Structures are given as C-alpha cells and as structure tokens.
C-alpha positions in Angstrom: 143.2 112.1 160.5 142.4 112.2 157.4 145.4 113.3 154.4 144.2 117.1 152.8 145.7 116.5 149.3 144.2 113.0 148.8 140.9 114.1 149.8 140.3 117.0 147.8 141.1 115.0 144.8 137.9 114.0 144.2 136.3 114.5 140.9 133.4 115.8 142.1 135.0 118.1 143.9 136.8 122.1 142.7 140.0 122.0 144.4 140.1 125.8 144.3 137.2 126.6 146.5 136.1 123.0 148.1 132.4 122.9 147.1 130.8 119.8 145.4 128.5 119.8 143.0 126.0 121.6 145.1 128.2 123.9 146.2 128.4 122.6 149.2 132.0 122.4 151.2 132.8 119.0 151.4 133.7 117.2 154.6 136.7 116.2 153.6 137.5 120.2 152.8 136.0 121.2 156.0 138.2 118.2 158.0 141.3 119.4 156.2 141.0 123.1 156.9 140.4 121.9 160.7 143.5 119.9 160.6 146.2 122.0 159.6 144.5 124.8 162.0 145.1 121.5 164.8 148.2 121.3 163.9 149.4 125.0 164.1 149.5 125.0 160.1 147.7 128.3 159.5 149.7 128.9 156.3 148.3 125.5 154.5 144.3 126.6 156.3 144.6 129.9 155.4 145.6 128.6 151.6 142.8 126.3 151.6 140.2 129.1 152.9 141.5 132.1 150.9 139.3 131.7 147.5 135.9 130.9 149.0 133.3 133.0 149.5 132.2 134.9 152.6 128.9 133.0 152.6 131.2 129.8 152.2 133.7 131.1 154.9 130.5 131.6 157.4 129.4 127.8 156.6 133.0 126.8 157.7 132.4 128.2 160.9 128.9 126.8 161.5 130.1 123.3 160.2 133.0 123.1 162.4 132.7 122.1 166.3 131.9 124.7 168.6 135.2 124.2 170.6 136.9 124.7 167.3 135.5 128.0 166.0 137.8 130.0 168.4 141.0 128.8 166.8 139.7 128.4 163.2 138.8 132.1 164.0 142.3 132.7 164.9 144.1 131.0 162.3 142.3 132.7 159.4 143.0 136.5 160.7 142.2 139.0 158.0 139.9 136.1 156.2 137.7 136.1 158.8 136.1 139.5 157.7 132.6 141.3 158.0 131.3 140.3 155.7 131.7 136.6 156.9 130.5 137.9 159.9 127.2 139.1 158.4 126.8 135.7 156.3 127.2 133.2 160.0 124.3 132.3 161.7 123.3 134.2 164.7 124.1 131.7 167.6 127.4 131.2 165.8 128.3 134.9 165.2 128.3 134.9 169.4 130.7 132.4 169.5 133.0 134.6 167.4 132.5 137.8 169.1 132.6 136.4 172.7 136.2 135.8 171.3 136.7 138.9 169.9 137.8 142.5 171.6 135.5 145.5 171.5 138.2 147.1 168.8 137.8 144.3 166.7 133.8 144.1 166.3 134.3 148.0 165.9 136.1 147.3 162.9 134.0 144.6 161.2 130.6 146.9 162.0 132.0 150.1 160.5 132.5 147.9 157.5 129.2 147.0 156.8 126.0 148.6 155.8 124.1 149.8 159.3 121.4 147.2 159.1 124.0 144.4 159.1 126.3 145.9 161.6 123.5 146.1 163.8 123.3 142.3 163.4 126.5 141.9 164.9 125.9 144.2 167.3 122.6 143.8 168.8 122.7 140.9 170.5 125.7 141.6 172.7 125.9 142.2 176.3 125.0 145.8 177.4 128.8 146.2 178.8 130.4 144.8 175.5 127.8 146.5 173.5 128.6 149.8 175.1 132.4 149.2 174.9 132.1 148.8 171.1 130.2 151.3 170.4 132.2 153.7 172.1 135.4 152.2 169.4 133.3 153.4 166.7 133.0 157.0 165.0 131.0 159.2 166.1 129.1 159.0 162.3 129.2 155.4 162.6 128.1 155.3 166.1 125.3 157.6 165.6 124.1 155.5 163.1 124.0 152.4 164.7 122.4 154.0 168.0 119.5 155.4 166.1 118.8 152.0 164.5 119.2 150.0 168.0 116.4 152.2 169.2 114.1 150.8 167.2 112.0 147.6 168.4 113.5 144.1 167.2 112.1 142.7 163.8 111.0 146.3 162.5 112.0 148.4 159.4 114.5 150.8 161.5 116.7 147.8 162.7 116.4 146.3 159.1 117.1 149.7 156.9 120.1 151.5 155.6 120.8 154.6 156.1 122.8 155.0 152.9 121.3 155.8 150.3 120.8 158.7 147.8 118.5 161.7 147.7 118.2 164.6 145.7 116.0 167.7 145.7 113.4 168.3 143.8 114.5 171.3 142.2 117.5 169.1 140.7 118.3 168.3 137.0 119.2 165.1 135.6 122.7 166.7 134.4 122.7 168.4 138.3 122.2 164.4 139.3 124.5 162.8 137.5 127.4 165.5 138.6 127.3 164.7 142.1 126.9 161.4 141.8 130.2 161.5 140.2 131.8 164.3 142.4 130.1 163.7 145.8 132.3 161.5 147.8 130.0 160.4 151.0 127.1 159.0 149.3 126.4 155.2 149.1 128.6 153.5 147.1 126.0 151.2 146.2 122.4 151.6 145.6 119.5 150.7 142.7 117.2 154.4 142.8 117.7 157.8 144.1 115.1 159.3 146.0 113.9 162.9 145.2 112.9 164.9 148.6 111.0 168.0 148.9 112.5 170.9 151.6 111.0 169.3 154.6 113.1 165.7 153.5 110.1 164.0 153.0 110.0 161.9 149.4 107.9 163.2 146.4 109.1 160.1 144.3 111.9 157.7 142.9 113.9 157.6 139.9 115.5 154.4 139.0 119.1 155.0 137.7 118.3 153.7 134.5 115.9 155.8 133.7 118.5 158.9 134.7 121.2 157.4 132.2 118.6 157.6 129.5 117.2 161.0 130.0 119.1 164.1 128.7 120.7 166.4 131.0 118.4 169.2 130.9 115.3 167.5 131.6 113.7 168.3 135.7 113.5 165.1 138.0 110.2 165.6 138.7 110.0 164.7 135.0 111.4 161.6 135.5 110.7 160.6 138.8 107.4 158.2 139.8 105.4 159.9 142.0 103.7 156.9 143.1 105.8 154.8 145.4 105.7 152.7 148.2 106.6 154.1 151.9 107.3 151.7 154.7 107.1 153.4 158.2 110.0 152.8 160.6 108.1 151.1 162.9 106.6 148.7 160.8 107.1 144.7 161.5 109.1 143.1 159.0 106.9 140.5 157.8 104.4 143.2 156.9 107.6 145.0 155.4 108.5 141.4 152.7 105.2 141.4 152.3 104.8 144.8 150.6 108.0 143.8 149.0 106.0 140.7 147.5 103.1 142.3 146.4 104.1 145.2 144.5 107.7 143.9 143.2 109.8 146.0 145.0 113.5 146.0 144.7 113.9 148.8 147.1 111.8 151.1 149.5 111.9 154.5 151.3 111.7 154.1 154.8 110.1 157.7 157.0 109.6 158.5 160.1 106.8 159.4 162.1 106.4 162.8 160.3 106.7 161.1 156.9 111.1 161.8 156.4 113.1 160.0 154.8 115.2 157.8 157.4 116.7 155.3 155.5 115.7 152.4 152.6 115.4 148.5 152.4 116.7 146.5 149.2 115.8 143.4 147.6 118.4 141.6 149.5 117.3 142.0 153.3 114.2 141.1 152.4 115.0 137.3 151.3 116.3 137.0 154.4 113.6 137.9 156.6 111.3 135.9 153.6 113.8 132.5 154.8 113.5 133.5 158.7 109.8 134.1 158.6 109.0 130.9 156.6 111.2 129.0 158.7 109.5 130.7 162.2 106.3 129.8 161.7 107.1 125.9 161.0 109.1 125.6 164.0 106.1 127.6 165.8 103.9 124.9 164.5 106.1 122.1 165.8 106.6 123.7 169.5 110.0 123.3 168.8 110.9 127.0 169.3 113.6 128.4 167.0 114.5 124.8 166.1 118.4 125.8 165.2 120.7 123.3 165.3 123.5 125.6 166.6 121.3 126.4 170.2 122.9 125.2 173.2 120.8 122.0 174.5 119.7 123.9 177.6 118.1 126.7 175.1 116.5 123.9 172.8 115.2 122.3 176.0 113.7 125.4 177.3 112.2 126.3 174.2 110.6 122.8 173.5 109.4 121.5 177.2 106.8 123.6 177.8 104.8 122.9 174.8 105.3 119.0 175.7 103.9 120.4 179.0 100.7 122.1 177.7 100.1 119.0 175.2 99.9 117.1 178.6 97.1 119.2 180.0 95.2 119.0 176.7 96.1 114.9 176.8 94.1 114.8 180.5 90.9 115.8 178.8 91.2 113.3 176.0 91.9 110.9 178.9 89.6 112.1 181.2 87.0 111.8 178.3 88.1 107.7 177.8 88.4 107.2 181.7 84.5 108.7 182.1 83.7 105.7 179.3 85.9 103.3 180.8 83.0 100.9 181.5 81.8 100.8 178.0 85.2 99.7 176.9 85.6 97.0 179.3 82.6 95.2 177.4 83.8 95.7 173.9 87.7 95.5 173.1 87.2 96.7 170.1 86.8 100.4 170.8 90.1 100.4 172.2 91.1 99.1 168.9 89.4 101.6 167.1 90.0 104.7 168.9 93.2 106.1 168.1 92.1 105.8 164.2 89.6 108.3 164.9 91.6 110.7 167.1 94.2 110.3 164.4 92.5 110.8 161.3 90.9 114.0 163.0 94.3 115.1 164.4 95.4 115.1 160.7 92.8 116.8 159.0 93.2 119.5 161.8 96.9 119.4 161.0 96.2 120.3 157.8 93.8 123.0 157.8 95.7 124.7 160.3 98.5 124.6 158.3 97.2 126.5 155.5 95.4 129.0 157.4 98.4 129.8 159.5 100.0 131.0 156.1 97.2 132.5 154.9 97.4 135.0 157.8 101.1 135.2 157.4 100.8 136.1 153.7 97.5 138.5 154.6 95.5 136.6 152.1 93.5 135.4 155.3 91.5 139.0 156.5 88.5 139.7 158.4 86.8 140.7 154.9 87.2 137.1 154.1 87.2 135.2 157.0 83.4 133.9 156.7 84.4 132.7 153.0 87.8 130.4 153.8 85.5 129.0 156.8 82.9 128.0 154.5 85.6 126.7 152.1 87.4 124.8 155.0 83.6 122.8 156.0 83.3 122.0 152.8 86.6 120.3 152.6 86.4 118.9 155.9 82.5 117.2 154.9 83.9 115.7 151.8 87.1 114.8 153.5 85.3 113.2 156.3 82.8 111.3 154.0 85.3 109.8 152.0 87.5 108.9 155.4 84.2 107.5 156.7 82.6 105.6 154.5 86.3 103.6 153.8 86.8 102.8 157.6 82.9 102.1 157.9 83.0 98.7 155.6 85.8 98.2 156.6 85.3 98.2 160.6 81.5 96.3 159.6 83.2 93.7 158.1 86.2 92.7 159.8 84.3 92.8 163.0 80.9 91.9 161.4 79.3 94.5 163.1 77.1 96.9 160.9 76.4 99.0 163.6 80.3 99.2 164.8 80.8 100.4 161.0 78.0 103.3 161.1 79.3 104.2 164.6 83.2 104.7 163.5 82.3 106.3 160.2 80.0 108.7 161.8 82.3 109.6 164.5 85.1 110.4 161.8 82.8 112.3 159.9 82.1 114.5 163.0 85.3 115.2 164.0 87.2 115.6 160.6 84.4 118.2 160.4 85.3 119.7 163.5 88.8 119.2 162.9 88.3 121.5 159.9 86.5 124.1 161.6 89.0 124.2 164.5 92.0 124.5 161.9 90.6 127.6 160.7 88.9 129.1 163.6 91.4 128.9 166.0 94.0 130.5 164.5 92.1 133.2 162.9 90.7 133.8 166.7 94.4 133.8 168.1 95.2 136.2 165.4 92.2 138.7 166.2 93.4 138.6 169.6 96.9 140.0 168.3 98.6 136.4 169.1 101.4 134.5 166.7 98.8 132.2 165.7 101.7 129.9 164.4 102.9 129.3 168.1 99.8 128.1 169.6 97.2 126.8 167.6 98.4 123.2 167.3 98.0 122.3 171.3 94.5 123.5 171.2 93.7 121.6 167.6 94.9 118.8 169.0 93.4 119.0 172.0 89.7 119.4 170.1 90.4 116.7 168.0 91.2 114.3 170.3 88.6 115.2 172.7 86.2 115.5 170.7 86.8 112.1 168.6 87.1 110.2 171.4 83.9 111.4 172.7 81.5 111.2 169.5 83.0 107.7 169.1 82.6 106.5 172.3 79.5 108.8 172.9 77.9 107.1 169.8 78.2 103.6 170.5 76.7 104.1 173.9 73.8 106.0 172.0 73.4 103.3 169.3 73.1 100.8 172.1 76.4 98.7 171.2 77.4 99.1 174.6 76.3 100.3 177.7 78.0 102.3 180.5 
C-alpha cells in the first residue's frame, strides 16, 4: 500500500489539489484517498478531497473501481454535492445514485438548474424517479416533470427554466430596479428577454447594454429584435449547430405557440458538441456508446451486432472469391495481390465516409450541394486511385515480371478506389435522406462495397485479360 504523505510530495504535483501539470488527478493521489477510505480514516480522505473542484471530485469517482465508489461516497459526505453529481459520467452517476435514498437525490436535484436535475433523474427506474419527484417541493417537481415530458436529446430536456423576462413596456430603470429587489429570479444569466403580453419573446438585451443605458430609455429601444429562437422539440444537435452558426451565448426556447418557456446557454452546448462528436466517431466504428464505464454485458451487446452484420457482408466478398477459385488456383499471385486491392479501396472509402458523415452532421452537406460534393469526391477518388494504381502496377509488374498482371491490378485499384469514393459519399447521404443516422450503418455498407467490388474487379479483369481462365 502506498504511503499517502510521500506520494503527494513529487515535484510536479500540487499538494493542495492533487493535480499534475496537466490538471489531471495523479494516480498516487487517487490511491491515497481510496486507501484512507479503505482504512476507515474518512477525515483524512476528506481533507485531501476538500480542495478539489467539483469536476475533479467527479473525476475521482470515475477513476475509482466500481466497488470503491459507494464507500467513497459515504466517506466524503457533504463534499459529494449536486455540482459533483452533475459533472459525473452518466454510468458512474447511476452507480452513485443507486446507493442514495430518494430524499438525498431530491436534495441534490433541487440545488441544480433544471437541465442538470433532469440529467440526474431521467435515467432512474420509474419507481425511484417517482419517489425522488415526490420528495421535491411543488415548484421544482413541476419544472422537472415538464422537462421529462419532452423527448430525450431535445431542447426541452436541455433548457433551463430560470431566466429573466420583462414586459416590453418596461424602461431600463424598471428592469434594473426589478433585478435588485426581486428575490425569485435567476441568479446567473447573460441577457434579459423582452416579452409581449402573451409571453412571446420580441427581443433580447445584453446586461452590458442595460448597465450602460440611461434609466428612462424604453427596453424596446435598447433590445435587439433579431434573435435566434429555439423550438422546444428541436434536436440537441441542431441546437448546437445554431449556437455555432450564429455565435450565441444564450438563446430563448419557445413552445408551439411561440411562448417563452426556457433558455439554453453556451455551457450546456459545449457538452452537447462533445457528446455528439464522440457519438458519431464511435458509431462509425460500431462500438456503440464506447464508454469505458459501461458494463461488460452492455459493451458486448453494443458491439457484437455490428460484428455479426460485418460477417454477413463478408460472406458476399467470400462468395466472389469462391466463384473465381479455379482461376486463383492457377495463379498464386492473384491470392497474394487481392488483399491489396480490397485494403486500398477500404481505406479510400473510410476517408470519404468520415468526411461525408461530418459534413452531414455540421449541415455542410445538404440537398442543395449534394451533387457538387459527389462530383468533388469522384475527382479526388480518381486522382488517388490513379496515383496508387500506378505505384502498385509498376511494382507488381516488375516483381512478377508480368506487365499484364501489373495492368490488371492497377486497373482494379483505380476502379475500386473510384467506387469506394462514390460509396463513401452516397451511402451516408442516402441514409440521411431516409432519416437514418449515417454514422450508424455507413461503415458496414461501405466495407461490403469496397471488398466485393475490389475482388470482383481484380479477378474479373484477370480472367477477361486472358491472364488466367476459369
């Protein structure tokens, strides 16, 4: 067992926080805290953890083994705050919440913004969820139940209910006075929303404008009328794109009647951008959510179905090889060179597919420019294919002293890379048009196309050229 006092004295560690030069918790610090917890020396563990930022305390729980998290939570007591829970990985947070009584979870939820409280409660079992909601006060319960009524990953789940909205007839002075004396308003906000009598937003005003404007000026003369309104049922990925496109700090969320029901701030969007980018990358690989805190069973279930799907597509390529089995037996060089054709095509298809999926996710690839993008990728594929084909054709022709073989593999590579480029852009676009996530299934189909076409082109050309016969 490590000695905590010694391990915290390295030159590159901040003794007060346990962080290294990259602001990550040192393994020695984590082990020291967990050792104190294991020995029942909870006060010593608390002394080490107390200076940490909530995000770093959340990291501490994520770095601990699954069976160490419950004792750690019990030892830290009130250091485990609502802010710590909101910073945790979803799977780790579920482990912690499972160990807490509904009344404790309700205390945490009531201390958070609505969106963060929903993130804690939404994944609980229905019975536990109802127990937590029952323990909340009426106002908090109503806000969270309203948020839970919206579909997951929409603006309604993401938005905060605490905002500042003022009538359009108010003056700047009236707004300032309201902010100073009104106790039941948001404590952290970037702008004030101006609404009409039906509570529909008509404009927005930054706090800096209010503070620099004379008191007698009407809010309608100060506010910005052009604003980006977020429908309450908009997908969170689309919300993030709007924030990026229009450089927003916050935005009003409106219901179907155009009434102001909440707001979304840029700090929430940063989490969404990270989640969506990681999700697309993992889906392209067929790894599911890919979270290292998922159970082995969940990870297995998420990955194995795509491996089985790949097995099915691989049978197509195997069938093609089987049909040309006699030709391969007559010329061993074909068996040696076949993987090169398929591999080059597969890599080319993956490159194009990754670019296309990203462009679709960023709204850069739309119906308006689809054909132009397809033409662009066709030109790139031809250039890449020609370059690689020339290199491989020259090498194969010289190595086997057979110019025809060189021409055959060169032509097969050129054709396969071209088809791979075409498939890499068309398959994601078609899936997107069919309202399917292009990141989920594109790789399976692109792999099938590049393998099958690669083998078919190479072996077919070898037979057609008279190099071998069936």
